[in-house]
All heavy atoms as an XYZ file, in Angstrom:
931
protein
N      -7.688    -11.220     -1.142
C      -8.847    -11.478     -0.302
C      -8.775    -10.618      0.953
O      -7.719    -10.473      1.545
C      -8.886    -12.961      0.074
C     -10.078    -13.290      0.937
S     -10.125    -14.982      1.566
C      -9.895    -15.925      0.103
N      -9.894    -10.057      1.323
C      -9.936     -9.183      2.501
C      -9.829    -10.000      3.785
O     -10.442    -11.049      3.929
C     -11.213     -8.346      2.491
C     -11.185     -7.300      1.396
C     -12.338     -6.342      1.485
C     -12.193     -5.267      0.424
N     -13.278     -4.314      0.447
N      -9.043     -9.478      4.707
C      -8.821    -10.116      5.991
C      -9.743     -9.462      7.022
O      -9.759     -8.233      7.145
C      -7.343     -9.906      6.370
C      -6.971    -10.510      7.708
O      -7.779    -10.625      8.615
N      -5.715    -10.879      7.834
N     -10.513    -10.265      7.785
C     -11.417     -9.693      8.795
C     -10.689     -8.833      9.836
O     -11.281     -7.901     10.387
C     -12.067    -10.915      9.444
C     -11.803    -12.061      8.545
C     -10.628    -11.723      7.680
N      -9.421     -9.131     10.114
C      -8.655     -8.310     11.065
C      -8.481     -6.891     10.520
O      -8.535     -5.916     11.271
C      -7.278     -8.922     11.337
C      -7.354    -10.228     12.108
O      -8.414    -10.520     12.701
O      -6.352    -10.970     12.095
N      -8.272     -6.773      9.216
C      -8.122     -5.456      8.602
C      -9.480     -4.757      8.557
O      -9.568     -3.550      8.802
C      -7.479     -5.556      7.203
C      -7.405     -4.191      6.528
C      -6.082     -6.171      7.313
N     -10.546     -5.510      8.273
C     -11.898     -4.932      8.326
C     -12.151     -4.309      9.697
O     -12.643     -3.178      9.804
C     -12.965     -6.000      8.059
C     -13.000     -6.472      6.611
O     -12.576     -5.714      5.718
O     -13.462     -7.602      6.387
N     -11.802     -5.044     10.753
C     -12.031     -4.563     12.124
C     -11.171     -3.327     12.404
O     -11.640     -2.361     13.029
C     -11.717     -5.667     13.130
N      -9.925     -3.340     11.921
C      -9.043     -2.178     12.102
C      -9.650     -0.951     11.432
O      -9.699      0.125     12.012
C      -7.657     -2.501     11.534
C      -6.630     -1.450     11.793
C      -5.738     -1.414     12.825
C      -6.358     -0.277     11.014
N      -4.946     -0.297     12.732
C      -5.299      0.420     11.627
C      -6.908      0.259      9.850
C      -4.786      1.617     11.120
C      -6.400      1.452      9.345
C      -5.352      2.114      9.973
N     -10.133     -1.133     10.213
C     -10.724     -0.014      9.473
C     -12.010      0.481     10.132
O     -12.274      1.686     10.144
C     -10.980     -0.405      8.019
C      -9.737     -0.432      7.142
C     -10.029     -1.146      5.823
C      -9.220      0.976      6.892
N     -12.804     -0.438     10.675
C     -14.037     -0.039     11.369
C     -13.717      0.913     12.517
O     -14.472      1.849     12.790
C     -14.789     -1.264     11.908
C     -15.489     -2.048     10.814
O     -15.645     -1.511      9.692
O     -15.861     -3.205     11.057
N     -12.591      0.686     13.191
C     -12.202      1.504     14.342
C     -11.345      2.708     13.950
O     -11.073      3.565     14.786
C     -11.437      0.637     15.339
N     -10.938      2.782     12.704
C     -10.021      3.829     12.240
C     -10.748      5.160     12.140
O     -11.681      5.317     11.368
C      -9.456      3.420     10.882
C      -8.373      4.307     10.315
C      -7.286      4.697     11.080
C      -8.430      4.728      8.993
C      -6.278      5.480     10.549
C      -7.425      5.520      8.448
C      -6.343      5.890      9.234
O      -5.356      6.662      8.699
N     -10.312      6.123     12.939
C     -10.943      7.439     12.977
C      -9.968      8.463     12.402
O      -9.105      8.981     13.109
C     -11.316      7.780     14.427
C     -12.017      9.125     14.523
O     -12.574      9.601     13.513
O     -11.999      9.697     15.631
N     -10.078      8.701     11.109
C      -9.159      9.599     10.427
C      -9.880     10.142      9.191
O     -10.603      9.401      8.516
C      -7.897      8.821     10.027
C      -6.803      9.703      9.457
O      -7.029     10.485      8.535
N      -5.601      9.560      9.989
N      -9.658     11.400      8.879
C     -10.307     11.990      7.703
C      -9.857     11.316      6.405
O     -10.551     11.411      5.395
C     -10.000     13.499      7.611
O      -8.585     13.683      7.588
C     -10.589     14.254      8.798
N      -8.735     10.629      6.429
C      -8.227      9.961      5.229
C      -8.815      8.555      5.048
O      -8.464      7.862      4.102
C      -6.700      9.885      5.270
C      -6.009     11.242      5.217
S      -6.542     12.316      3.847
C      -6.082     11.342      2.438
N      -9.709      8.145      5.937
C     -10.242      6.780      5.885
C     -10.799      6.406      4.507
O     -10.482      5.320      4.006
C     -11.306      6.588      6.974
C     -11.882      5.180      7.009
C     -12.843      5.029      8.182
C     -13.436      3.645      8.252
N     -14.250      3.463      9.461
N     -11.594      7.243      3.829
C     -12.102      6.834      2.509
C     -10.977      6.573      1.498
O     -11.094      5.679      0.658
C     -12.970      8.014      2.059
C     -13.305      8.751      3.315
C     -12.151      8.535      4.250
N      -9.903      7.320      1.606
C      -8.775      7.132      0.697
C      -8.037      5.836      1.044
O      -7.666      5.057      0.160
C      -7.820      8.344      0.735
C      -6.662      8.155     -0.234
C      -8.591      9.627      0.418
N      -7.848      5.588      2.326
C      -7.201      4.347      2.773
C      -8.004      3.136      2.292
O      -7.446      2.174      1.755
C      -7.020      4.339      4.312
C      -6.618      2.963      4.815
C      -5.992      5.382      4.727
N      -9.317      3.195      2.452
C     -10.182      2.086      2.014
C     -10.066      1.884      0.499
O      -9.937      0.750      0.020
C     -11.649      2.342      2.439
C     -12.599      1.365      1.774
C     -11.774      2.267      3.955
N     -10.081      2.961     -0.257
C      -9.981      2.863     -1.718
C      -8.613      2.339     -2.149
O      -8.512      1.533     -3.094
C     -10.257      4.224     -2.359
N      -7.556      2.758     -1.452
C      -6.212      2.245     -1.768
C      -6.129      0.762     -1.454
O      -5.540     -0.011     -2.218
C      -5.148      3.018     -0.997
C      -4.947      4.440     -1.506
S      -3.814      5.409     -0.483
C      -2.230      4.652     -0.903
N      -6.713      0.353     -0.340
C      -6.729     -1.069      0.013
C      -7.404     -1.868     -1.101
O      -6.878     -2.888     -1.552
C      -7.503     -1.254      1.322
C      -7.733     -2.703      1.703
C      -8.854     -2.835      2.712
N      -8.938     -4.167      3.280
C     -10.004     -4.612      3.929
N     -11.049     -3.812      4.135
N     -10.035     -5.838      4.398
N      -8.558     -1.401     -1.552
C      -9.281     -2.104     -2.615
C      -8.432     -2.185     -3.882
O      -8.378     -3.233     -4.541
C     -10.610     -1.415     -2.914
C     -11.615     -1.560     -1.771
O     -11.422     -2.429     -0.882
O     -12.601     -0.795     -1.769
N      -7.761     -1.094     -4.226
C      -6.932     -1.064     -5.438
C      -5.767     -2.040     -5.328
O      -5.439     -2.740     -6.294
C      -6.424      0.353     -5.687
N      -5.140     -2.085     -4.156
C      -3.998     -2.984     -3.958
C      -4.443     -4.439     -4.046
O      -3.810     -5.248     -4.729
C      -3.307     -2.691     -2.617
C      -2.603     -1.328     -2.707
C      -2.325     -3.798     -2.244
C      -2.177     -0.768     -1.375
N      -5.528     -4.778     -3.363
C      -5.995     -6.169     -3.387
C      -6.467     -6.574     -4.787
O      -6.353     -7.735     -5.167
C      -7.093     -6.377     -2.346
C      -6.628     -6.260     -0.893
C      -7.819     -6.379      0.049
C      -5.563     -7.292     -0.562
N      -6.979     -5.615     -5.551
C      -7.430     -5.906     -6.916
C      -6.258     -6.008     -7.898
O      -6.405     -6.573     -8.979
C      -8.402     -4.824     -7.383
N      -5.103     -5.470     -7.517
C      -3.961     -5.419     -8.433
C      -3.406     -6.791     -8.743
O      -2.992     -7.057     -9.873
C      -2.859     -4.533     -7.847
N      -3.370     -7.668     -7.745
C      -2.741     -8.973     -7.931
C      -3.307     -9.936     -6.906
O      -3.278     -9.644     -5.703
C      -1.216     -8.855     -7.776
C      -0.480    -10.048     -8.339
O      -0.717    -11.180     -7.852
O       0.323     -9.853     -9.267
N      -3.783    -11.078     -7.360
C      -4.416    -12.043     -6.452
C      -3.420    -12.688     -5.493
O      -3.826    -13.329     -4.529
C      -5.138    -13.152     -7.242
O      -4.188    -13.788     -8.107
C      -6.285    -12.580     -8.060
N      -2.129    -12.506     -5.751
C      -1.122    -13.085     -4.849
C      -0.990    -12.289     -3.553
O      -0.462    -12.785     -2.562
C       0.239    -13.148     -5.550
C       0.220    -14.092     -6.759
C       1.506    -14.027     -7.543
N       1.560    -12.792     -8.343
C       2.517    -12.533     -9.246
N       3.497    -13.400     -9.460
N       2.492    -11.401     -9.930
N      -1.481    -11.066     -3.527
C      -1.329    -10.188     -2.364
C      -2.345    -10.558     -1.282
O      -3.526    -10.750     -1.560
C      -1.517     -8.715     -2.778
C      -1.488     -7.797     -1.555
C      -0.456     -8.304     -3.782
N      -1.853    -10.632     -0.060
C      -2.726    -10.802      1.101
C      -2.497     -9.607      2.028
O      -1.592     -8.802      1.805
C      -2.441    -12.118      1.851
O      -1.072    -12.132      2.277
C      -2.724    -13.317      0.956
N      -3.323     -9.521      3.052
C      -3.196     -8.411      3.997
C      -3.287     -8.935      5.416
O      -3.867     -9.989      5.676
C      -4.273     -7.353      3.733
C      -5.679     -7.861      3.913
C      -6.750     -6.809      3.676
O      -6.426     -5.664      3.337
O      -7.932     -7.149      3.856
N      -2.703     -8.185      6.317
C      -2.703     -8.534      7.723
C      -2.524     -7.244      8.517
O      -2.393     -6.169      7.939
C      -1.574     -9.547      8.038
O      -1.710    -10.010      9.378
C      -0.193     -8.944      7.824
N      -2.540     -7.367      9.829
C      -2.198     -6.230     10.680
C      -0.810     -6.491     11.252
O      -0.585     -7.497     11.920
C      -3.218     -6.036     11.830
C      -4.620     -5.766     11.276
C      -2.765     -4.918     12.768
C      -4.780     -4.440     10.545
N       0.124     -5.602     10.935
C       1.471     -5.634     11.503
C       1.822     -4.210     11.862
O       1.431     -3.282     11.156
C       2.497     -6.141     10.476
C       2.439     -7.622     10.220
C       3.612     -8.040      9.348
C       3.531     -9.520      9.050
N       4.601     -9.948      8.161
N       2.588     -4.027     12.921
C       2.976     -2.690     13.356
C       1.730     -1.821     13.578
O       1.736     -0.636     13.296
C       3.941     -2.042     12.371
C       5.129     -2.896     12.099
C       6.170     -3.139     12.957
C       5.392     -3.659     10.923
N       7.047     -4.010     12.366
C       6.604     -4.340     11.119
C       4.723     -3.835      9.710
C       7.168     -5.182     10.154
C       5.276     -4.664      8.761
C       6.476     -5.329      8.983
N       0.639     -2.459     14.035
C      -0.628     -1.782     14.343
C      -1.218     -1.062     13.138
O      -1.890     -0.039     13.278
C      -0.434     -0.814     15.519
C       0.033     -1.525     16.766
C       0.436     -0.586     17.877
O       0.476      0.620     17.711
N       0.749     -1.154     19.027
N      -1.000     -1.621     11.948
C      -1.534     -1.008     10.729
C      -1.742     -2.078      9.661
O      -1.062     -3.103      9.664
C      -0.559      0.041     10.208
N      -2.673     -1.840      8.733
C      -2.833     -2.767      7.619
C      -1.524     -2.872      6.828
O      -0.900     -1.862      6.497
C      -3.934     -2.130      6.767
C      -4.708     -1.291      7.727
C      -3.678     -0.766      8.687
N      -1.133     -4.110      6.562
C       0.105     -4.400      5.839
C      -0.198     -5.405      4.741
O      -0.888     -6.391      4.968
C       1.165     -4.957      6.814
O       1.412     -3.970      7.817
C       2.460     -5.306      6.104
N       0.333     -5.126      3.554
C       0.137     -5.997      2.395
C       1.365     -6.871      2.238
O       2.500     -6.402      2.395
C      -0.135     -5.150      1.146
C      -1.346     -4.282      1.332
C      -1.230     -2.977      1.780
C      -2.612     -4.806      1.127
C      -2.349     -2.190      1.994
C      -3.751     -4.032      1.345
C      -3.613     -2.731      1.777
N       1.118     -8.155      1.927
C       2.175     -9.152      1.984
C       2.141    -10.039      0.740
O       1.067    -10.423      0.270
C       1.985    -10.047      3.243
C       3.050    -11.116      3.341
C       1.949     -9.204      4.507
N       3.309    -10.339      0.222
C       3.515    -11.426     -0.737
C       5.004    -11.745     -0.715
O       5.827    -10.892     -1.064
C       3.086    -11.061     -2.160
C       3.427    -12.172     -3.151
C       2.703    -13.357     -3.149
C       4.490    -12.052     -4.021
C       3.024    -14.397     -4.012
C       4.824    -13.081     -4.890
C       4.094    -14.251     -4.878
O       4.429    -15.288     -5.719
N       5.356    -12.950     -0.274
C       6.761    -13.344     -0.139
C       7.564    -12.243      0.543
O       8.613    -11.822      0.064
C       7.367    -13.708     -1.501
C       6.872    -15.061     -1.992
O       6.281    -15.831     -1.236
N       7.103    -15.354     -3.240
N       7.035    -11.768      1.637
C       7.637    -10.671      2.389
C       6.640     -9.532      2.518
O       5.589     -9.532      1.874
N       6.966     -8.593      3.357
C       6.104     -7.424      3.560
C       6.262     -6.476      2.380
O       7.378     -6.093      2.048
C       6.481     -6.703      4.852
C       6.298     -7.588      6.067
O       5.261     -8.207      6.232
N       7.311     -7.664      6.900
N       5.143     -6.105      1.761
C       5.199     -5.164      0.640
C       5.122     -3.743      1.173
O       6.031     -2.935      0.957
C       4.037     -5.402     -0.355
C       4.034     -6.843     -0.865
C       4.148     -4.406     -1.517
C       2.798     -7.200     -1.680
N       4.006     -3.429      1.836
C       3.779     -2.050      2.260
C       2.808     -2.022      3.434
O       1.940     -2.881      3.552
C       3.212     -1.225      1.105
N       2.960     -0.985      4.257
C       2.062     -0.759      5.391
C       1.537      0.673      5.343
O       2.272      1.586      4.959
C       2.809     -0.932      6.722
O       3.314     -2.234      6.859
N       0.289      0.842      5.752
C      -0.249      2.188      5.889
C       0.387      2.863      7.092
O       0.701      2.221      8.101
C      -1.770      2.173      6.069
C      -2.523      2.030      4.788
C      -3.183      0.857      4.480
C      -2.571      3.068      3.862
C      -3.880      0.711      3.285
C      -3.261      2.939      2.670
C      -3.909      1.760      2.381
N       0.593      4.158      6.993
C       1.024      4.977      8.120
C      -0.246      5.604      8.683
O      -0.746      6.588      8.139
C       2.031      6.037      7.659
C       2.550      6.878      8.784
C       3.359      6.317      9.763
C       2.222      8.222      8.879
C       3.839      7.084     10.819
C       2.697      8.997      9.934
C       3.507      8.428     10.899
N      -0.815      5.027      9.742
C      -2.174      5.400     10.156
C      -2.331      6.801     10.735
O      -3.436      7.328     10.753
C      -2.531      4.339     11.191
C      -1.251      3.767     11.654
C      -0.261      3.941     10.535
N      -1.266      7.427     11.189
C      -1.401      8.731     11.831
C      -1.422      9.889     10.836
O      -1.704     11.011     11.203
C      -0.284      8.927     12.847
C      -0.414      7.992     14.038
C       0.701      8.224     15.038
C       0.502      7.521     16.338
N       0.358      6.121     16.322
N      -1.127      9.610      9.593
C      -1.080     10.659      8.582
C      -2.469     11.274      8.383
O      -3.446     10.563      8.198
C      -0.563     10.077      7.269
O      -0.434     11.074      6.303
N      -2.554     12.606      8.418
C      -3.846     13.299      8.286
C      -3.990     14.032      6.950
O      -5.090     14.325      6.522
C      -4.011     14.320      9.417
C      -3.912     13.718     10.794
C      -5.265     13.513     11.400
C      -5.165     13.107     12.854
N      -5.823     11.868     13.146
N      -2.880     14.355      6.303
C      -2.936     15.101      5.048
C      -2.874     14.190      3.827
O      -3.211     14.607      2.726
C      -1.788     16.113      4.989
C      -1.921     17.199      6.037
C      -0.838     18.229      5.908
C      -1.037     19.308      6.954
N       0.016     20.279      6.981
N      -2.421     12.971      4.023
C      -2.312     11.994      2.945
C      -2.694     10.631      3.502
O      -2.554     10.396      4.687
C      -0.864     11.857      2.441
C      -0.296     13.106      1.885
N       0.424     13.995      2.665
C      -0.324     13.625      0.643
C       0.818     15.004      1.916
N       0.372     14.811      0.681
N      -3.113      9.754      2.616
C      -3.081      8.334      2.937
C      -1.692      7.913      2.488
O      -1.318      8.093      1.327
C      -4.161      7.584      2.181
N      -0.904      7.431      3.420
C       0.505      7.176      3.150
C       0.827      5.698      3.325
O       0.535      5.108      4.360
C       1.353      8.021      4.110
O       2.713      7.865      3.838
N       1.414      5.128      2.288
C       1.885      3.744      2.332
C       3.400      3.764      2.400
O       4.054      4.490      1.647
C       1.503      3.011      1.044
C       0.185      2.290      0.972
C      -0.012      1.753     -0.442
C       0.098      1.159      1.969
N       3.959      2.946      3.284
C       5.397      2.791      3.333
C       5.740      1.433      2.722
O       5.328      0.400      3.232
C       5.897      2.867      4.773
C       7.386      3.109      4.872
S       8.373      1.640      5.149
C       7.829      1.113      6.748
N       6.436      1.490      1.589
C       6.918      0.267      0.945
C       8.242     -0.080      1.608
O       9.235      0.621      1.436
C       7.071      0.477     -0.563
C       5.766      0.442     -1.298
C       4.953      1.561     -1.341
C       5.337     -0.720     -1.922
C       3.731      1.527     -2.006
C       4.125     -0.765     -2.588
C       3.319      0.358     -2.632
N       8.239     -1.177      2.374
C       9.369     -1.523      3.232
C      10.678     -1.650      2.454
O      11.725     -1.234      2.930
C       9.071     -2.818      3.992
C       7.841     -2.701      4.825
N       7.841     -2.141      6.076
C       6.546     -3.034      4.574
C       6.606     -2.147      6.568
N       5.807     -2.673      5.672
N      10.619     -2.245      1.282
C      11.806     -2.406      0.442
C      11.540     -1.797     -0.936
O      11.907     -2.353     -1.974
C      12.187     -3.889      0.340
C      12.626     -4.462      1.688
C      13.154     -5.867      1.558
C      13.581     -6.441      2.887
N      14.855     -5.955      3.365
N      10.908     -0.640     -0.915
C      10.528      0.026     -2.152
C      11.689      0.323     -3.076
O      11.525      0.360     -4.290
N      12.879      0.515     -2.517
C      14.056      0.797     -3.344
C      14.410     -0.390     -4.240
O      15.071     -0.220     -5.262
C      15.243      1.168     -2.454
N      13.945     -1.580     -3.871
C      14.265     -2.786     -4.643
C      13.286     -3.033     -5.789
O      13.533     -3.910     -6.625
C      14.256     -4.018     -3.727
C      15.300     -3.976     -2.638
C      15.217     -5.188     -1.720
O      14.419     -6.114     -1.995
O      15.951     -5.201     -0.717
N      12.182     -2.313     -5.818
C      11.159     -2.579     -6.834
C      11.612     -1.988     -8.164
O      11.869     -0.796     -8.269
C       9.786     -2.029     -6.411
C       9.358     -2.663     -5.079
C       8.742     -2.302     -7.499
C       8.096     -2.064     -4.478
N      11.696     -2.849     -9.164
C      12.171     -2.448    -10.476
C      11.070     -1.759    -11.264
O       9.947     -2.255    -11.324
C      12.659     -3.686    -11.262
O      13.601     -4.393    -10.453
C      13.329     -3.290    -12.550
N      11.389     -0.632    -11.865
C      10.427      0.079    -12.692
C      10.520      1.578    -12.471
O      11.216      2.049    -11.572
N       9.797      2.307    -13.300
C       9.765      3.757    -13.199
C       8.470      4.161    -12.503
O       7.402      4.134    -13.109
C       9.846      4.385    -14.599
C       9.771      5.895    -14.540
O      10.054      6.499    -13.521
N       9.368      6.505    -15.637
N       8.580      4.499    -11.237
C       7.415      4.832    -10.428
C       7.641      6.195     -9.773
O       8.169      6.281     -8.669
C       7.169      3.750     -9.374
C       7.030      2.367     -9.957
C       7.940      1.369     -9.655
C       5.993      2.072    -10.828
C       7.815      0.092    -10.189
C       5.858      0.809    -11.375
C       6.769     -0.187    -11.058
N       7.236      7.282    -10.447
C       7.529      8.624     -9.942
C       6.888      8.961     -8.599
O       7.374      9.844     -7.893
C       7.022      9.548    -11.047
C       6.218      8.723    -11.970
C       6.595      7.296    -11.750
N       5.813      8.272     -8.217
C       5.161      8.562     -6.942
C       5.681      7.708     -5.789
O       5.206      7.829     -4.663
C       3.641      8.412     -7.071
C       3.063      9.511     -7.932
O       3.151     10.674     -7.587
N       2.514      9.143     -9.077
N       6.645      6.860     -6.065
C       7.307      6.067     -5.028
C       8.535      6.874     -4.618
O       9.537      6.891     -5.318
C       7.691      4.695     -5.598
C       7.953      3.560     -4.619
C       6.753      3.326     -3.709
C       8.283      2.288     -5.382
N       8.408      7.601     -3.509
C       9.406      8.615     -3.177
C      10.213      8.263     -1.936
O       9.791      7.454     -1.105
C       8.740      9.986     -2.966
O       7.809      9.876     -1.880
C       8.022     10.444     -4.222
N      11.359      8.897     -1.824
C      12.237      8.713     -0.683
C      13.633      8.377     -1.161
O      13.825      7.922     -2.288
N      14.591      8.598     -0.289
C      15.965      8.316     -0.686
C      16.700      7.490      0.362
O      17.921      7.454      0.406
C      16.721      9.616     -0.988
C      16.670     10.600      0.177
O      16.228     10.211      1.278
O      17.081     11.753     -0.020
N      15.932      6.809      1.200
C      16.537      5.917      2.187
C      17.108      4.675      1.519
O      16.915      4.446      0.326
N      17.783      3.866      2.288
C      18.429      2.667      1.753
C      17.408      1.669      1.199
O      17.651      1.041      0.184
C      19.269      2.020      2.853
C      20.081      0.839      2.387
C      20.962      0.309      3.495
C      21.698     -0.931      3.037
N      22.409     -1.580      4.131
N      16.263      1.534      1.868
C      15.281      0.527      1.457
C      13.871      1.088      1.263
O      13.233      0.813      0.268
C      15.217     -0.608      2.488
C      16.468     -1.429      2.573
C      16.308     -2.639      3.477
O      15.509     -2.579      4.437
O      16.978     -3.644      3.218
N      13.367      1.819      2.240
C      11.951      2.212      2.256
C      11.642      3.315      1.248
O      12.484      4.153      0.943
C      11.549      2.659      3.655
N      10.410      3.270      0.743
C       9.878      4.318     -0.116
C       8.441      4.588      0.320
O       7.767      3.710      0.837
C       9.885      3.903     -1.595
C      11.261      3.707     -2.200
C      11.992      5.033     -2.358
N      13.306      4.893     -2.949
C      14.425      4.710     -2.282
N      14.398      4.584     -0.966
N      15.586      4.640     -2.902
N       7.972      5.803      0.071
C       6.604      6.188      0.420
C       5.776      6.409     -0.833
O       6.300      6.801     -1.877
C       6.606      7.487      1.227
O       7.248      7.294      2.455
N       4.482      6.173     -0.698
C       3.512      6.455     -1.754
C       2.377      7.188     -1.066
O       1.696      6.622     -0.213
C       3.021      5.149     -2.391
C       2.226      5.340     -3.654
C       2.830      5.201     -4.890
C       0.871      5.635     -3.605
C       2.099      5.359     -6.064
C       0.132      5.796     -4.766
C       0.752      5.659     -5.998
N       2.187      8.465     -1.414
C       1.200      9.297     -0.725
C       0.079      9.703     -1.672
O       0.323     10.054     -2.820
C       1.872     10.547     -0.153
C       2.870     10.224      0.935
C       3.535     11.453      1.477
C       4.547     11.058      2.552
N       5.300     12.200      3.037
N      -1.136      9.661     -1.134
C      -2.328     10.045     -1.889
C      -3.105     11.038     -1.034
O      -3.411     10.758      0.127
C      -3.189      8.803     -2.219
C      -4.467      9.206     -2.905
C      -2.400      7.811     -3.079
N      -3.426     12.192     -1.610
C      -4.051     13.249     -0.808
C      -5.578     13.180     -0.757
O      -6.184     13.662      0.182
C      -3.612     14.625     -1.306
O      -3.932     14.773     -2.665
N      -6.209     12.596     -1.789
C      -7.672     12.482     -1.795
C      -8.080     11.473     -2.875
O      -7.224     10.915     -3.570
C      -8.340     13.848     -2.011
C      -7.845     14.530     -3.275
O      -7.745     13.908     -4.339
N      -7.524     15.812     -3.166
N      -9.365     11.245     -3.015
C      -9.839     10.237     -3.978
C      -9.528     10.633     -5.420
O      -9.231      9.770     -6.247
C     -11.331      9.967     -3.778
C     -11.676      9.244     -2.471
C     -13.189      9.203     -2.264
C     -11.091      7.842     -2.428
N      -9.579     11.931     -5.729
C      -9.209     12.369     -7.084
C      -7.737     12.097     -7.358
O      -7.357     11.676     -8.463
C      -9.497     13.866     -7.264
C     -10.989     14.171     -7.336
O     -11.779     13.243     -7.634
O     -11.361     15.328     -7.091
N      -6.895     12.344     -6.368
C      -5.466     12.064     -6.494
C      -5.245     10.568     -6.708
O      -4.428     10.162     -7.541
C      -4.748     12.555     -5.234
C      -3.230     12.583     -5.367
O      -2.733     12.827     -6.494
O      -2.548     12.379     -4.347
N      -5.989      9.744     -5.987
C      -5.873      8.299     -6.173
C      -6.263      7.909     -7.596
O      -5.618      7.054     -8.206
C      -6.739      7.532     -5.159
C      -6.719      6.004     -5.319
C      -5.310      5.444     -5.202
C      -7.644      5.353     -4.306
N      -7.290      8.547     -8.130
C      -7.717      8.223     -9.497
C      -6.565      8.432    -10.488
O      -6.407      7.650    -11.431
C      -8.926      9.074     -9.891
N      -5.729      9.445    -10.245
C      -4.609      9.695    -11.156
C      -3.416      8.789    -10.868
O      -2.585      8.578    -11.750
C      -4.145     11.167    -11.105
O      -3.612     11.444     -9.816
C      -5.281     12.117    -11.419
N      -3.333      8.244     -9.653
C      -2.167      7.443     -9.261
C      -2.449      5.944     -9.162
O      -1.529      5.160     -8.959
C      -1.641      7.923     -7.900
C      -1.089      9.335     -7.922
C      -0.648      9.763     -6.533
C      -0.051     11.165     -6.540
N       0.251     11.616     -5.163
N      -3.718      5.542     -9.302
C      -4.074      4.146     -9.046
C      -3.356      3.180     -9.972
O      -2.881      2.135     -9.522
C      -5.592      3.949     -9.148
C      -5.992      2.503     -8.855
C      -7.479      2.345     -8.630
O      -8.091      3.186     -7.978
N      -8.051      1.284     -9.147
N      -3.249      3.494    -11.253
C      -2.574      2.582    -12.185
C      -1.121      2.369    -11.762
O      -0.620      1.236    -11.761
C      -2.648      3.113    -13.608
N      -0.457      3.453    -11.363
C       0.932      3.323    -10.908
C       1.006      2.474     -9.635
O       1.869      1.593     -9.520
C       1.551      4.699    -10.654
C       2.991      4.602    -10.186
C       3.638      5.946     -9.880
O       3.097      7.000    -10.291
O       4.690      5.937     -9.228
N       0.116      2.725     -8.685
C       0.092      1.944     -7.448
C      -0.068      0.459     -7.757
O       0.657     -0.386     -7.227
C      -1.032      2.437     -6.532
C      -1.245      1.658     -5.233
C       0.004      1.676     -4.359
C      -2.443      2.227     -4.469
N      -0.992      0.130     -8.622
C      -1.218     -1.270     -8.963
C      -0.025     -1.854     -9.717
O       0.332     -3.015     -9.506
C      -2.519     -1.412     -9.758
C      -3.727     -1.131     -8.868
C      -5.050     -1.262     -9.592
O      -5.206     -0.797    -10.714
N      -6.018     -1.872     -8.940
N       0.624     -1.059    -10.554
C       1.819     -1.533    -11.254
C       2.960     -1.807    -10.281
O       3.725     -2.758    -10.479
C       2.252     -0.527    -12.328
C       1.321     -0.535    -13.523
O       0.627     -1.506    -13.784
N       1.299      0.564    -14.250
N       3.086     -0.995     -9.245
C       4.107     -1.234     -8.218
C       3.847     -2.572     -7.539
O       4.768     -3.368     -7.338
C       4.120     -0.089     -7.177
C       4.589      1.217     -7.822
C       5.001     -0.451     -5.980
C       4.334      2.460     -6.954
N       2.595     -2.818     -7.172
C       2.229     -4.072     -6.505
C       2.552     -5.262     -7.414
O       3.156     -6.255     -6.981
C       0.727     -4.067     -6.114
C       0.429     -2.955     -5.093
C       0.288     -5.443     -5.619
C       1.129     -3.092     -3.754
N       2.167     -5.169     -8.680
C       2.441     -6.267     -9.613
C       3.942     -6.466     -9.822
O       4.415     -7.598     -9.899
C       1.737     -6.025    -10.944
C       0.230     -6.300    -10.880
C      -0.422     -6.272    -12.251
N      -0.626     -4.921    -12.733
C      -1.712     -4.192    -12.506
N      -2.721     -4.704    -11.814
N      -1.821     -2.974    -12.980
N       4.695     -5.362     -9.889
C       6.147     -5.460    -10.069
C       6.775     -6.200     -8.881
O       7.631     -7.069     -9.068
C       6.759     -4.074    -10.219
N       6.321     -5.874     -7.669
C       6.828     -6.565     -6.493
C       6.522     -8.058     -6.588
O       7.399     -8.894     -6.385
C       6.204     -5.991     -5.209
C       6.501     -6.820     -3.997
C       5.807     -7.923     -3.553
C       7.594     -6.662     -3.094
N       6.385     -8.432     -2.420
C       7.488     -7.689     -2.125
C       8.638     -5.761     -2.994
C       8.397     -7.821     -1.075
C       9.544     -5.893     -1.940
C       9.421     -6.916     -1.003
N       5.282     -8.394     -6.870
C       4.869     -9.792     -6.925
C       5.652    -10.551     -7.999
O       6.081    -11.686     -7.781
C       3.367     -9.908     -7.164
S       2.366     -9.359     -5.755
N       5.843     -9.927     -9.156
C       6.591    -10.572    -10.228
C       8.050    -10.800     -9.818
O       8.620    -11.856    -10.101
C       6.526     -9.761    -11.507
C       5.135     -9.779    -12.145
O       4.296    -10.635    -11.746
O       4.875     -8.932    -13.028
N       8.643     -9.825     -9.143
C      10.028     -9.965     -8.684
C      10.167    -11.020     -7.620
O      11.185    -11.717     -7.561
C      10.528     -8.636     -8.097
C      10.986     -7.640     -9.123
C      11.421     -6.343     -8.463
O      10.890     -5.303     -8.764
N      12.374     -6.399     -7.554
N       9.175    -11.128     -6.742
C       9.266    -12.034     -5.582
C       8.645    -13.401     -5.875
O       8.606    -14.249     -4.999
C       8.579    -11.409     -4.363
C       9.219    -10.123     -3.908
C      10.639    -10.337     -3.445
C      11.275     -9.059     -2.974
N      12.665     -9.267     -2.503
N       8.143    -13.602     -7.078
C       7.483    -14.869     -7.434
C       8.482    -16.019     -7.311
O       9.568    -15.989     -7.855
C       6.941    -14.794     -8.856
C       6.175    -16.020     -9.248
N       4.986    -16.358     -8.652
C       6.434    -16.987    -10.157
C       4.548    -17.491     -9.179
N       5.403    -17.886    -10.090
N       8.062    -17.007     -6.543
C       8.887    -18.179     -6.391
C      10.107    -17.977     -5.522
O      10.947    -18.847     -5.391
N      10.200    -16.809     -4.888
C      11.384    -16.575     -4.058
C      10.982    -15.958     -2.842
O      11.196    -15.799     -1.814
C-alpha cells in the first residue's frame, strides 16, 4: 500500500530519474503485499520485518536501491551487486532497463519476505 509520506517525497523529488524511481516503487509494492514503505534516511524505504531497501536519491545516472542486508538474501540475483559485508545495490538506468530487470527485482523482494516471514 502506498504511503502518503512517500507520495509527498516523490512530489518534491527533482531528479531526471524520477520516472524510473516511481516505476520501481510500483514494481516493489506490487511484488508482495507484505511490503510497506516509509521515509527513512530522507528517502523512500521498503520494509518487511526489517528494512529491505532504500532509494539513493542523489543518483542521477541510475535509480539506485540499496538493499541494507542484500548479502543475506538467498537466490541468484545477478543485478544485486556489491561485495560489502551486508549491503547490496540494484541499479536501473531507464524504463527499458527496468523492463528487463523488473522480474528479478520482484523476485528479490519476495525472497526477502519469504526469508523474514514470521521472524
